[in-house]
N, CA, C and O atoms as a GROMACS GRO file, in nm:
protein
  280
    1TYR      N    1   6.850   6.028  -1.119
    1TYR     CA    2   6.937   5.962  -1.126
    1TYR      C    3   6.934   5.787  -1.104
    1TYR      O    4   7.020   5.704  -1.135
    2VAL      N    5   6.763   5.764  -1.023
    2VAL     CA    6   6.676   5.642  -1.034
    2VAL      C    7   6.590   5.619  -1.111
    2VAL      O    8   6.499   5.700  -1.097
    3HIS      N    9   6.576   5.565  -1.170
    3HIS     CA   10   6.434   5.485  -1.261
    3HIS      C   11   6.304   5.394  -1.154
    3HIS      O   12   6.289   5.345  -1.042
    4LYS      N   13   6.256   5.409  -1.242
    4LYS     CA   14   6.145   5.334  -1.182
    4LYS      C   15   6.184   5.191  -1.201
    4LYS      O   16   6.255   5.208  -1.300
    5GLY      N   17   6.191   5.056  -1.178
    5GLY     CA   18   6.254   4.937  -1.144
    5GLY      C   19   6.399   4.923  -1.097
    5GLY      O   20   6.460   4.820  -1.067
    6GLN      N   21   6.443   5.054  -1.096
    6GLN     CA   22   6.577   5.027  -1.071
    6GLN      C   23   6.600   5.017  -0.910
    6GLN      O   24   6.526   5.086  -0.840
    7ARG      N   25   6.715   4.921  -0.836
    7ARG     CA   26   6.684   4.840  -0.702
    7ARG      C   27   6.806   4.952  -0.632
    7ARG      O   28   6.914   4.952  -0.691
    8LEU      N   29   6.792   5.040  -0.517
    8LEU     CA   30   6.840   5.116  -0.456
    8LEU      C   31   6.891   5.071  -0.263
    8LEU      O   32   6.791   5.046  -0.197
    9LEU      N   33   7.022   5.062  -0.184
    9LEU     CA   34   7.014   4.972  -0.096
    9LEU      C   35   6.935   5.083   0.034
    9LEU      O   36   6.940   4.993   0.119
   10VAL      N   37   6.888   5.166   0.089
   10VAL     CA   38   6.858   5.294   0.162
   10VAL      C   39   6.843   5.199   0.274
   10VAL      O   40   6.808   5.081   0.285
   11GLU      N   41   6.907   5.355   0.406
   11GLU     CA   42   6.971   5.380   0.529
   11GLU      C   43   6.875   5.421   0.514
   11GLU      O   44   6.839   5.458   0.402
   12GLY      N   45   6.762   5.431   0.670
   12GLY     CA   46   6.766   5.579   0.704
   12GLY      C   47   6.645   5.548   0.775
   12GLY      O   48   6.653   5.430   0.810
   13ARG      N   49   6.502   5.618   0.826
   13ARG     CA   50   6.421   5.617   0.916
   13ARG      C   51   6.247   5.647   0.886
   13ARG      O   52   6.225   5.741   0.809
   14LEU      N   53   6.134   5.577   0.938
   14LEU     CA   54   6.014   5.618   0.841
   14LEU      C   55   6.031   5.745   0.925
   14LEU      O   56   6.095   5.767   1.028
   15GLN      N   57   5.955   5.820   0.850
   15GLN     CA   58   5.838   5.936   0.967
   15GLN      C   59   5.732   5.958   0.954
   15GLN      O   60   5.703   6.019   0.852
   16ILE      N   61   5.625   5.922   1.046
   16ILE     CA   62   5.501   5.946   1.026
   16ILE      C   63   5.454   6.010   1.030
   16ILE      O   64   5.385   5.945   1.109
   17ARG      N   65   5.365   6.170   1.018
   17ARG     CA   66   5.341   6.281   1.065
   17ARG      C   67   5.161   6.303   1.054
   17ARG      O   68   5.088   6.239   0.978
   18SER      N   69   5.121   6.399   1.139
   18SER     CA   70   4.961   6.428   1.072
   18SER      C   71   4.936   6.562   1.034
   18SER      O   72   5.054   6.596   1.035
   19TYR      N   73   4.913   6.600   1.022
   19TYR     CA   74   4.859   6.840   0.963
   19TYR      C   75   4.686   6.795   0.956
   19TYR      O   76   4.626   6.709   1.019
   20ASP      N   77   4.638   6.893   0.852
   20ASP     CA   78   4.572   6.979   0.936
   20ASP      C   79   4.532   7.042   0.823
   20ASP      O   80   4.578   7.156   0.822
   21ALA      N   81   4.403   6.993   0.633
   21ALA     CA   82   4.433   7.032   0.522
   21ALA      C   83   4.290   7.141   0.527
   21ALA      O   84   4.197   7.158   0.606
   22LYS      N   85   4.321   7.185   0.430
   22LYS     CA   86   4.315   7.303   0.423
   22LYS      C   87   4.119   7.312   0.451
   22LYS      O   88   4.040   7.406   0.453
   23ASP      N   89   4.106   7.176   0.467
   23ASP     CA   90   3.907   7.119   0.419
   23ASP      C   91   3.892   7.117   0.526
   23ASP      O   92   3.781   7.166   0.548
   24GLY      N   93   3.972   7.066   0.680
   24GLY     CA   94   3.972   7.104   0.828
   24GLY      C   95   3.997   6.942   0.800
   24GLY      O   96   4.088   6.917   0.878
   25SER      N   97   3.967   6.829   0.735
   25SER     CA   98   4.016   6.697   0.771
   25SER      C   99   4.171   6.714   0.858
   25SER      O  100   4.240   6.815   0.844
   26LYS      N  101   4.200   6.629   0.926
   26LYS     CA  102   4.286   6.537   0.880
   26LYS      C  103   4.384   6.438   0.856
   26LYS      O  104   4.385   6.316   0.870
   27ARG      N  105   4.472   6.526   0.812
   27ARG     CA  106   4.586   6.434   0.697
   27ARG      C  107   4.703   6.322   0.716
   27ARG      O  108   4.805   6.390   0.702
   28TRP      N  109   4.741   6.201   0.738
   28TRP     CA  110   4.910   6.183   0.805
   28TRP      C  111   4.958   6.188   0.679
   28TRP      O  112   4.894   6.198   0.575
   29VAL      N  113   5.114   6.178   0.702
   29VAL     CA  114   5.203   6.096   0.572
   29VAL      C  115   5.310   6.022   0.639
   29VAL      O  116   5.347   5.968   0.743
   30THR      N  117   5.335   6.052   0.524
   30THR     CA  118   5.460   5.840   0.619
   30THR      C  119   5.550   5.936   0.538
   30THR      O  120   5.503   6.044   0.503
   31GLU      N  121   5.647   5.910   0.514
   31GLU     CA  122   5.841   5.989   0.449
   31GLU      C  123   5.897   5.909   0.519
   31GLU      O  124   5.855   5.867   0.627
   32VAL      N  125   6.035   5.869   0.445
   32VAL     CA  126   6.098   5.802   0.466
   32VAL      C  127   6.222   5.942   0.485
   32VAL      O  128   6.258   6.015   0.392
   33ILE      N  129   6.237   5.944   0.530
   33ILE     CA  130   6.356   5.991   0.570
   33ILE      C  131   6.583   5.863   0.552
   33ILE      O  132   6.628   5.775   0.625
   34VAL      N  133   6.636   5.921   0.438
   34VAL     CA  134   6.676   5.885   0.407
   34VAL      C  135   6.862   5.929   0.517
   34VAL      O  136   6.917   6.037   0.541
   35ASN      N  137   6.872   5.887   0.527
   35ASN     CA  138   7.099   5.883   0.622
   35ASN      C  139   7.193   5.820   0.498
   35ASN      O  140   7.312   5.853   0.497
   36HIS      N  141   7.162   5.765   0.434
   36HIS     CA  142   7.219   5.699   0.294
   36HIS      C  143   7.205   5.622   0.196
   36HIS      O  144   7.209   5.513   0.253
   37ALA      N  145   7.193   5.602   0.102
   37ALA     CA  146   7.161   5.551  -0.018
   37ALA      C  147   7.228   5.552  -0.188
   37ALA      O  148   7.246   5.638  -0.274
   38GLU      N  149   7.259   5.346  -0.173
   38GLU     CA  150   7.336   5.299  -0.282
   38GLU      C  151   7.262   5.216  -0.382
   38GLU      O  152   7.195   5.115  -0.360
   39PHE      N  153   7.289   5.283  -0.513
   39PHE     CA  154   7.240   5.121  -0.610
   39PHE      C  155   7.317   5.063  -0.640
   39PHE      O  156   7.423   5.094  -0.695
   40ILE      N  157   7.262   4.935  -0.600
   40ILE     CA  158   7.259   4.847  -0.672
   40ILE      C  159   7.299   4.768  -0.735
   40ILE      O  160   7.388   4.683  -0.734
   41GLU      N  161   7.226   4.802  -0.792
   41GLU     CA  162   7.243   4.764  -0.983
   41GLU      C  163   7.251   4.875  -1.098
   41GLU      O  164   7.186   4.980  -1.103
   42ARG      N  165   7.350   4.825  -1.194
   42ARG     CA  166   7.337   4.927  -1.332
   42ARG      C  167   7.247   4.958  -1.390
   42ARG      O  168   7.150   4.884  -1.401
   43LYS      N  169   7.256   5.126  -1.466
   43LYS     CA  170   7.121   5.101  -1.582
   43LYS      C  171   7.099   4.984  -1.678
   43LYS      O  172   6.986   4.950  -1.712
   44GLU      N  173   7.188   4.934  -1.714
   44GLU     CA  174   7.219   4.805  -1.840
   44GLU      C  175   7.091   4.705  -1.784
   44GLU      O  176   6.987   4.659  -1.830
   45GLN      N  177   7.186   4.700  -1.622
   45GLN     CA  178   7.094   4.516  -1.519
   45GLN      C  179   6.961   4.542  -1.553
   45GLN      O  180   6.905   4.435  -1.580
   46THR      N  181   6.852   4.684  -1.569
   46THR     CA  182   6.720   4.668  -1.526
   46THR      C  183   6.695   4.654  -1.697
   46THR      O  184   6.588   4.715  -1.693
   47SER      N  185   6.706   4.629  -1.807
   47SER     CA  186   6.655   4.661  -1.904
   47SER      C  187   6.615   4.452  -1.968
   47SER      O  188   6.531   4.406  -2.044
   48GLN      N  189   6.789   4.352  -1.841
   48GLN     CA  190   6.770   4.264  -1.777
   48GLN      C  191   6.733   4.206  -1.695
   48GLN      O  192   6.746   4.256  -1.583
   49GLN      N  193   6.680   4.092  -1.706
   49GLN     CA  194   6.647   3.983  -1.614
   49GLN      C  195   6.813   4.013  -1.454
   49GLN      O  196   6.924   3.960  -1.441
   50PRO      N  197   6.749   4.103  -1.384
   50PRO     CA  198   6.878   4.118  -1.259
   50PRO      C  199   6.892   4.007  -1.168
   50PRO      O  200   6.801   3.934  -1.127
   51ALA      N  201   7.061   4.001  -1.132
   51ALA     CA  202   7.127   3.875  -1.105
   51ALA      C  203   7.035   3.880  -0.931
   51ALA      O  204   7.021   3.981  -0.861
   52PRO      N  205   7.010   3.809  -0.914
   52PRO     CA  206   6.959   3.809  -0.717
   52PRO      C  207   7.102   3.858  -0.627
   52PRO      O  208   7.191   3.782  -0.588
   53GLN      N  209   7.097   3.971  -0.611
   53GLN     CA  210   7.207   3.951  -0.406
   53GLN      C  211   7.148   3.932  -0.346
   53GLN      O  212   7.028   3.908  -0.344
   54SER      N  213   7.280   3.947  -0.227
   54SER     CA  214   7.236   3.903  -0.074
   54SER      C  215   7.246   4.077  -0.032
   54SER      O  216   7.335   4.149  -0.078
   55MET      N  217   7.129   4.130   0.071
   55MET     CA  218   7.136   4.221   0.167
   55MET      C  219   7.251   4.223   0.222
   55MET      O  220   7.316   4.326   0.241
   56GLU      N  221   7.288   4.096   0.256
   56GLU     CA  222   7.401   4.045   0.361
   56GLU      C  223   7.549   4.185   0.346
   56GLU      O  224   7.638   4.206   0.428
   57SER      N  225   7.533   4.231   0.258
   57SER     CA  226   7.667   4.280   0.211
   57SER      C  227   7.657   4.422   0.278
   57SER      O  228   7.725   4.456   0.375
   58PHE      N  229   7.561   4.506   0.212
   58PHE     CA  230   7.534   4.613   0.258
   58PHE      C  231   7.458   4.677   0.349
   58PHE      O  232   7.337   4.662   0.368
   59GLY      N  233   7.542   4.759   0.411
   59GLY     CA  234   7.540   4.823   0.550
   59GLY      C  235   7.480   4.725   0.697
   59GLY      O  236   7.395   4.640   0.722
   60GLN      N  237   7.532   4.762   0.730
   60GLN     CA  238   7.466   4.615   0.846
   60GLN      C  239   7.353   4.666   0.924
   60GLN      O  240   7.280   4.765   0.910
   61GLN      N  241   7.362   4.558   1.021
   61GLN     CA  242   7.105   4.456   1.055
   61GLN      C  243   7.131   4.570   1.168
   61GLN      O  244   7.237   4.615   1.212
   62VAL      N  245   6.991   4.599   1.198
   62VAL     CA  246   6.991   4.716   1.331
   62VAL      C  247   6.880   4.600   1.369
   62VAL      O  248   6.814   4.519   1.303
   63PRO      N  249   6.894   4.634   1.517
   63PRO     CA  250   6.762   4.558   1.515
   63PRO      C  251   6.634   4.587   1.554
   63PRO      O  252   6.632   4.676   1.639
   64PHE      N  253   6.482   4.527   1.508
   64PHE     CA  254   6.376   4.604   1.488
   64PHE      C  255   6.363   4.521   1.633
   64PHE      O  256   6.387   4.419   1.698
   65ASP      N  257   6.291   4.682   1.623
   65ASP     CA  258   6.192   4.690   1.761
   65ASP      C  259   6.136   4.828   1.751
   65ASP      O  260   6.191   4.894   1.839
   66GLU      N  261   6.080   4.878   1.706
   66GLU     CA  262   6.010   4.896   1.665
   66GLU      C  263   5.861   4.944   1.580
   66GLU      O  264   5.862   4.969   1.459
   67GLU      N  265   5.738   4.950   1.662
   67GLU     CA  266   5.609   4.886   1.607
   67GLU      C  267   5.602   5.038   1.499
   67GLU      O  268   5.630   5.157   1.514
   68ILE      N  269   5.529   4.925   1.348
   68ILE     CA  270   5.487   5.027   1.252
   68ILE      C  271   5.354   5.030   1.290
   68ILE      O  272   5.301   4.929   1.337
   69PRO      N  273   5.293   5.134   1.276
   69PRO     CA  274   5.187   5.155   1.270
   69PRO      C  275   5.073   5.069   1.207
   69PRO      O  276   4.957   5.067   1.249
   70PHE      N  277   5.114   5.006   1.115
   70PHE     CA  278   5.009   4.992   0.927
   70PHE      C  279   5.036   4.818   0.888
   70PHE      O  280   4.989   4.770   0.784
   0.00000   0.00000   0.00000
């Protein structure tokens, strides 16, 4: 449904976890856990210059109080 260059509005959270690889090294994975996603432009707009849109009309503002480790 989505191609590189198309814009989406995504509501959710980041999940960071670690695991031990087969070679014994520790690996870290950052995943986006999506609760809700919306297309914010049509496919036709991607071939043209997309009109800027305000994100204020989508979803609700959530205070940012988590510390992201990167």
